[in-house]
C-alpha positions as CSV (number, residue, x, y, z in Angstrom):
1,M,-31.4,5.1,-30.8
2,R,-30.2,3.1,-27.8
3,E,-31.4,4.4,-24.4
4,K,-28.7,5.3,-21.9
5,K,-28.9,3.1,-18.8
6,S,-29.3,5.1,-15.6
7,E,-26.8,4.4,-12.8
8,P,-28.2,2.5,-9.8
9,T,-28.9,4.7,-6.8
10,L,-27.6,3.4,-3.5
11,S,-29.4,4.1,-0.3
12,P,-27.6,6.4,2.2
13,I,-25.9,4.7,5.1
14,P,-27.0,5.6,8.6
15,E,-24.2,6.8,10.8
16,N,-23.4,7.5,14.4
17,L,-20.7,9.5,16.1
18,V,-17.8,8.3,18.2
19,L,-16.1,11.3,19.7
20,G,-17.0,13.3,16.7
21,L,-16.1,10.7,14.1
22,P,-18.8,8.9,12.0
23,V,-19.4,5.1,12.2
24,H,-21.8,3.5,9.8
25,C,-24.0,1.1,11.6
26,I,-25.6,-1.4,9.2
27,D,-26.4,-5.1,9.3
28,D,-24.4,-6.2,6.2
29,Y,-21.1,-4.4,5.5
30,L,-20.1,-7.0,2.9
31,G,-23.4,-6.7,1.1
32,C,-23.1,-3.0,1.0
33,L,-19.6,-3.1,-0.6
34,L,-20.5,-5.8,-3.1
35,S,-23.5,-3.7,-4.2
36,R,-21.1,-0.7,-4.7
37,L,-18.7,-3.0,-6.6
38,N,-21.4,-4.2,-8.9
39,A,-22.7,-0.7,-9.5
40,G,-19.2,0.6,-10.3
41,V,-19.4,3.0,-7.4
42,G,-16.1,3.4,-5.6
43,A,-15.6,3.7,-1.8
44,H,-12.9,4.5,0.7
45,V,-13.4,2.1,3.6
46,V,-12.0,3.1,7.0
47,T,-11.8,0.4,9.7
48,L,-12.1,2.5,12.9
49,N,-10.7,1.5,16.3
50,A,-10.1,3.5,19.5
51,E,-6.4,4.2,18.6
52,M,-7.4,5.8,15.3
53,V,-10.2,7.8,17.0
54,M,-7.6,9.3,19.4
55,Q,-5.2,10.0,16.5
56,G,-8.1,11.8,14.8
57,Q,-8.6,13.9,17.9
58,K,-5.0,15.3,17.4
59,D,-4.8,15.2,13.6
60,L,-7.5,17.3,12.0
61,V,-6.6,16.2,8.5
62,L,-7.0,12.5,9.5
63,A,-10.3,13.3,11.1
64,E,-11.6,15.0,8.0
65,I,-10.5,12.0,5.8
66,I,-12.4,9.7,8.1
67,R,-15.5,11.9,7.8
68,Q,-15.2,11.9,4.1
69,A,-14.9,8.1,3.8
70,E,-17.9,6.4,2.1
71,L,-17.9,3.6,4.7
72,V,-16.5,3.7,8.3
73,V,-16.8,0.3,10.0
74,P,-16.5,-0.4,13.7
75,D,-13.3,-2.4,13.7
76,G,-12.3,-2.0,17.4
77,A,-14.0,-3.2,20.5
78,G,-13.8,0.2,22.1
79,V,-15.7,1.8,19.2
80,V,-18.4,-0.9,19.6
81,L,-18.6,-0.3,23.3
82,H,-18.9,3.4,22.9
83,L,-21.9,3.0,20.5
84,R,-23.6,0.4,22.7
85,L,-23.3,2.7,25.7
86,K,-25.2,5.2,23.6
87,G,-27.9,2.7,23.1
88,K,-26.9,1.8,19.5
89,S,-27.3,-1.8,18.2
90,V,-24.0,-2.5,16.5
91,R,-21.7,-5.5,16.0
92,R,-17.9,-5.4,15.5
93,C,-16.6,-5.8,12.0
94,P,-12.9,-6.6,12.0
95,G,-11.2,-5.2,8.9
96,I,-9.3,-8.4,8.3
97,E,-12.5,-10.4,8.2
98,L,-14.2,-7.9,5.9
99,A,-11.2,-8.1,3.5
100,E,-11.3,-11.9,3.5
101,S,-15.0,-12.0,2.8
102,L,-14.6,-9.5,-0.1
103,L,-11.8,-11.6,-1.6
104,C,-14.0,-14.8,-1.4
105,Q,-17.1,-13.2,-2.7
106,A,-15.9,-10.7,-5.4
107,P,-15.1,-13.3,-8.1
108,K,-18.7,-14.7,-7.7
109,Q,-20.0,-11.2,-8.5
110,N,-17.8,-10.3,-11.4
111,S,-15.1,-12.5,-12.9
112,Q,-13.4,-9.4,-14.3
113,N,-12.6,-7.9,-10.9
114,L,-8.9,-7.3,-10.5
115,V,-7.5,-7.0,-7.0
116,F,-4.4,-5.0,-6.0
117,F,-2.3,-5.5,-2.9
118,Y,-0.1,-2.6,-1.9
119,G,2.2,-2.2,1.1
120,G,4.2,-4.3,3.5
121,K,7.8,-5.2,3.4
122,P,9.4,-6.5,0.1
123,G,8.0,-10.0,-0.7
124,V,5.1,-9.9,1.8
125,A,2.4,-8.6,-0.6
126,M,3.5,-11.1,-3.2
127,K,3.3,-14.0,-0.8
128,A,-0.1,-12.8,0.4
129,A,-1.2,-12.6,-3.3
130,E,0.0,-16.2,-3.9
131,T,-1.7,-17.4,-0.8
132,W,-5.1,-16.0,-1.9
133,Q,-4.8,-17.1,-5.5
134,Q,-4.4,-20.7,-4.1
135,K,-7.5,-20.2,-1.9
136,V,-9.5,-18.5,-4.6
137,P,-8.1,-19.5,-8.1
138,E,-10.6,-17.2,-9.8
139,L,-8.9,-14.1,-8.3
140,A,-6.5,-12.0,-10.4
141,I,-4.2,-10.2,-8.0
142,A,-1.4,-7.6,-8.8
143,C,0.8,-6.5,-6.0
144,Q,3.6,-4.1,-4.9
145,H,5.5,-3.7,-1.6
146,G,5.4,-0.4,0.3
147,Y,9.1,0.5,0.2
148,L,9.2,2.6,-2.9
149,S,11.1,5.7,-4.0
150,L,9.2,8.7,-5.3
151,T,9.9,7.6,-8.9
152,E,8.8,4.0,-8.2
153,E,5.6,5.3,-6.5
154,K,4.8,7.4,-9.6
155,E,5.3,4.3,-11.8
156,L,3.0,2.4,-9.4
157,L,0.2,5.0,-9.7
158,H,0.6,4.9,-13.5
159,T,0.2,1.1,-13.5
160,M,-2.8,1.3,-11.2
161,A,-4.5,3.9,-13.5
162,Q,-4.0,1.6,-16.5
163,L,-5.1,-1.6,-14.7
164,Q,-8.1,0.0,-12.9
165,P,-8.3,-2.7,-10.2
166,R,-11.7,-2.9,-8.4
167,L,-10.5,-4.0,-5.0
168,I,-7.4,-2.2,-3.6
169,F,-6.0,-3.3,-0.2
170,V,-3.4,-0.8,1.3
171,S,-1.1,-1.9,4.0
172,L,0.9,1.1,5.1
173,G,-0.1,1.4,8.7
174,V,-2.3,4.0,10.3
175,P,-2.6,6.9,9.5
176,R,-0.3,6.7,6.5
177,Q,-2.5,4.4,4.6
178,E,-5.6,6.7,5.1
179,F,-3.6,9.7,3.8
180,W,-2.4,7.7,0.8
181,I,-5.8,6.4,-0.1
182,A,-7.4,9.9,0.2
183,E,-4.7,11.4,-2.0
184,H,-4.8,8.8,-4.8
185,K,-8.3,7.2,-4.8
186,H,-9.3,9.4,-7.8
187,I,-7.1,7.4,-10.1
188,C,-9.4,4.3,-9.7
189,P,-12.8,5.9,-9.0
190,Q,-14.7,2.6,-9.3
191,A,-12.6,0.8,-6.8
192,I,-13.2,-0.2,-3.2
193,W,-10.1,1.1,-1.3
194,I,-9.4,-0.4,2.2
195,G,-6.6,0.3,4.6
196,I,-5.8,-3.0,6.3
197,G,-2.8,-2.3,8.5
198,G,-0.6,-5.4,9.1
199,T,-3.1,-7.9,7.5
200,F,-0.6,-9.0,4.8
201,D,1.7,-10.2,7.7
202,I,-1.1,-12.3,9.1
203,W,-2.1,-13.7,5.8
204,T,1.5,-14.8,5.1
205,G,2.2,-16.2,8.6
206,V,4.7,-13.5,9.5
207,K,2.5,-12.7,12.5
208,E,-0.4,-14.5,14.1
209,R,-3.9,-13.2,14.7
210,A,-5.1,-13.4,18.3
211,P,-6.7,-16.7,19.3
212,V,-10.5,-16.8,19.1
213,W,-10.9,-16.4,22.9
214,F,-9.1,-13.1,22.8
215,C,-11.1,-11.9,19.8
216,N,-14.4,-13.0,21.4
217,N,-13.6,-11.2,24.6
218,S,-12.4,-7.9,23.1
219,L,-8.8,-8.6,24.1
220,E,-7.2,-8.7,20.6
221,W,-5.3,-5.5,21.6
222,L,-3.7,-7.4,24.5
223,Y,-2.5,-10.2,22.3
224,R,-1.1,-7.7,19.9
225,L,0.8,-6.0,22.7
226,Y,2.2,-9.4,23.7
227,Q,3.5,-9.9,20.1
228,E,4.8,-6.4,19.7
229,P,5.7,-4.9,23.1
230,W,7.2,-1.9,21.5
231,R,3.6,-0.7,20.8
232,W,3.0,0.1,24.5
233,R,3.3,3.8,23.9
234,R,0.6,3.7,21.2
235,M,-1.6,1.6,23.5
236,L,-1.7,4.6,25.9
237,A,-4.5,5.9,23.6
238,L,-6.8,3.2,25.0
239,P,-7.3,4.5,28.5
240,Q,-7.5,8.0,27.0
241,F,-10.3,6.8,24.8
242,A,-12.1,5.1,27.7
243,W,-11.9,8.3,29.7
244,K,-13.3,10.5,26.9
245,T,-16.0,7.9,26.3
246,L,-17.2,8.2,29.9
247,M,-17.2,12.0,29.5
248,D,-19.1,11.7,26.3
249,I,-21.8,9.3,27.4
250,K,-24.8,10.8,29.2
251,F,-26.3,8.1,31.5
């Protein structure tokens, strides 16, 4: 009689708190997710920044979703600074770079891994998929834009349940993408689900990512404000986060 193989046990991930929300501080986020992918253990990945932290202060449902996520990475410079002021050794892990690394490395781990792009305006997810299939021909990518009726969304969920993609990138904006992932991740329990905001727009050239100098000096938010000045109201969360950080840190 054939022995049943035991499922691999993954080590717990150490976490720290930023204004009550967890951040997992590890050396190799990519390696962590690739190991889960190989083990068939799904994960909801949250890329946390200061703006999302402040939204979580007001929205208890969002805060609980972040707490329940299997991996919360320090995407924003404010989150990294908060942790460093607490004496934690942590480096920033931009969500777009983590997503790109996964797309490059996943086919090397398992040629059967299917990727799903969901969200963005009509045509953007498809163009992003075409761009990545040219970069990494081994990738198999299915896609769907984010402007769906309730009936179309039900059809999407049915399709995803049949396909069982292993990497799912959701571009619906914060916090909608976090709510959507939390509600539907059970349909693909072995998948890595990541909310990636406007990343499809950057991959397709609709928008530009901040130049390296801005990224290296924690000023990506300023370049984004330059590109999208209508975001100024949302950026008011940054000084609020800074003030709460000063109140939270005990020097």
